C-alpha positions, 0 to 999 in steps of 0.5 A: 707717772702715766701719760695722759690719754691720747699722748705718746712718749718721745721714744715711741714717737722717735720710732714712729713711721713717717706720716704718723700724727701724734700728741706729745708732751716734753721739757724744752732742752734746746730751741732756736729763735723764730726766723723767716725761711725762703718760702716766706714762712716763720719757722722755729725748732725746739727739742723736747725731752721726757723721762723715757727718751732721756735714757734712749741711745737716740735721746741725748739731744731730745726730739726735734719739733719743727714749727711752720707758721705764717706769722711770728705771733703764731709761734710757740712762746718758748722763752727758756729751757725747762719750759714744758710744751704740750702739742697736739697733732704733729706729723712725724717725718725724717730729713737727712737721717734726722727724725722730726715732728713737723707742725701741720695746719691742725697743730696746736701748742700750749707752753707752760713756763718753768717758773709758773709750774707749781710744786707737787704739793700744790697740784691738788689746786688744779684738779678741780678745773682751775687752769695753770698759767700758760701761753697759747691761744684761748682755745688751746688753753681751754682744751688742757685737761686736769690730768694733763696739768697733773702730768706737767707738774710731775714731769717738771719735778721728775726732770728737774735733776736732769734739765739745767734750771733756767735762770728766770726771775721767778718774781715775774708773772706769766702775763708780764711783758715778754721783753721782761722775761727775755731779760732773764734769759741766760741760755739762749742759743743765738748770741752776740760775741759780747755775750759769750762766756766760758764753758757755754754753747752758742750759735754765732752770726759773724763776718769771716775776717781770716781763715787758715787751713791747718794740718790734718784737715783742720781750720782756724776761722776768725769771725766778728760781729763788731761787738766787743768782749774783753775776755777775747784776744786784743788786736791793736790798731796799726798806729799803736804797733811798732814795726817790729812788734810781733803782734802784727803777725799770725803764726810764728814770730819770723813767718817760717811756717806760712811765708809772708804774713799780712797785717791784721785787716781789722776790726781792732780791739776785742772784736774777733773770735778765733774758732777751731774747726774739725771735720766735717766743718773744716772741709766746708770752710776751707773749700767754700767760705771766703773772707768777707762772707757772713756765716752762721756757726751753730753749736760752738763750744766757748772755752778759755784757751789754755795758757792764755785765758782768752775765749775761743770757740771749738766746733767738733763733729756731732757724735750722732750725726758726724757728717752734719755741717753746722756752718751756714751762709747768711748772704741770701737770708735777710734776717734781723741779725744780718741787718744789725750786723751790717749796720754795726760794721758800717758804723764801726768803719765810719768811726774808724775812718774818722779816728784815722783822720783825726790822728793824721791831722793831729800828727801832721804839722801844717805848712803855711800853704795848708794853713792858708787853705784852711782859712780859705775853706773856713771863709768859703763855708761862711759865705755859702752859709750866708748865701743859703740864708739869703736863698742864693745858690751855693757853690759846689766846687768842693765835694763835702756837702752838709745834708739839708734836711728841709729839702729831702723826703721825710719818709725816706731815711739814709742809714748813716748820717756821719758821712757828708754828701758828695755831688753826683756829678763829682762821684760819677767823674765822667772825665776820670780826672778826680777820683779815677786817675792813678799814678805809678811810682815811675810817674805814669798815670792812667784812668781806672775803670772803677774804684771800690768806693761808697758815696753818700749823695742826694738824688731823685728817681726819674726812671725805673727798669724793668718797665713793668713793676710786675717784673721787679721779682725774678725766679732764681734757682735754689742753692743746694746747700740752702735746701739742706737746712730747710724743711720742707725744701723750697721749690721756686724761689724769688728775689727782688731785682730792679734798677733805678735811674737817678739824677742829682737833686735840683737846687739846694746843695747840689746842682741838677747835673749828672744822672746814672742807673743804679742796681737794686739787689735783693738784699738792698731791696729788702732794706729799701722796703723796710721791716714794715713791708711784710711781703716776700718776693713772689710771682707778682703777676699772680699776686696782685695784692703784693704788687699793689702793696709794692707799688704803694711803697715805691710811690713814696720814693718816686712820686707820680713816676708810675702814673706818668709812665702809664699815661705816656708823659715824658716830663720829669716826675714830681717827687722829692729828693732823698739821701742814699749811698751808692756803691761803685764796683766793676763788672767784667764784660762778656768774654772780657780779660780781667787784666785789661782795664778796658774790659771792665765796666763801672756800675753802681748799686743802691745801698743803705736807704729805707722807705719808712 
């Protein structure tokens, strides 16, 4: 079966000098979903195979083709393995010892979906100029010749015994909605824990719960994405475990092998996957990865653990690239997967806390004083409701406050409505008498400089820093490890970084007392601006369009604050309060001693709020 004129087989392409421009056709054997890299481009990688390359010593995994495009809509519409892709004008290159074909500005692609490629007996239908069903731009589809279509039909037939047949619903037409096609996908690489199955390979995004270095340099890693898979080990919550229950421990029953064991920190249930790592992945995890990190594990082999019938993961070295580490940090990449993972985590622990409180209330018998206090609280709630209905100010002596949706910014949304609001003054606890006083077992009390806590509160913006919005994005040095997984490597990288001065919302449920500065990190700024803000951080002084769009977005949050600042008006800005979370944390002073309480400073960070 001869290649169409102008095309190169994949084995020859794999040996071509860097910089060579080629035309390729191949069957998809693997692919990654499109993601946004640090340079703000959309990128994806697909691996192609053909008859000649599959028998080559370098062809076991296929030839990687990496696409870089400004929009997700411009990416090749590959839905499953078995699809055939025709590509014109890609440049051959190598990176870290791997050969890739890289897209250029002139690269065009056409994707022939597996179910739409006809059998050879119907090939004559497409010799007279009739076009097969395919995906691509109108110009790229029209450029496909009859000989190229005949080759696609023959390649599908020749490779059908080698390439696993995709589990498409063949009743679907190529023009059907893309979401319908994706419902039939069973071989997608990036999977949630709830989707894992025995004897499959998967990429997994998750939070590290525990890790245990083992002998010979191996490592056991426990990760979760807060979804459930009943085929995995079940971790029972503490209230369901007796003190002498062995399931509280890791390792041997008596703890000889590792010393004193810690209780399982959660999450509980069927939510944690154990992954066994060997070199080179194990050394990277042992030395660099910490509990609480968000990581992407690539090419994890899912299997049933011998003797237990529980799913586990294995990560062995790549036979072709034995030194390639397939563990990546996700902390600096605000991807859709990471956002969803954080939201599931927040929801899980909120539900977990509510369940603990319910169980505690159900078990603890109420004393006469507690019953009297509960009656007083119920009476106070009725009085406050009556005052609110009459338009009178409410008493704010107690912390819990029910959000009043009628007096908040409808264009700003807080991520979780489960937790009740806390007045800002109570949260700040300036005297340290409510939230920051700690008492030792021998009766001594002292004031903590900070506590690791999360509060939901209602506030409004009265100031921002830096004083010029042009400085809301800063240049940062590239992480050396990040550059290994990105091509072409980024040069200057930018991140959002600014602060907001917040004061308690006036009127309504909270008194107008208390104000504080809060930091807005890069990740929280991405969340604040929302998915509708399509611009990545950059040098705002050189990109007036991005600066203008950023100012327009933030105006929804802080009203006429920017206009008043430019006019030199020091009056309070006209803006509407909104609900948000504030994370309290501690920052060690320069040259401070972490053992001295007075060397710590209390700080707050904005969290969990989005401008719609």
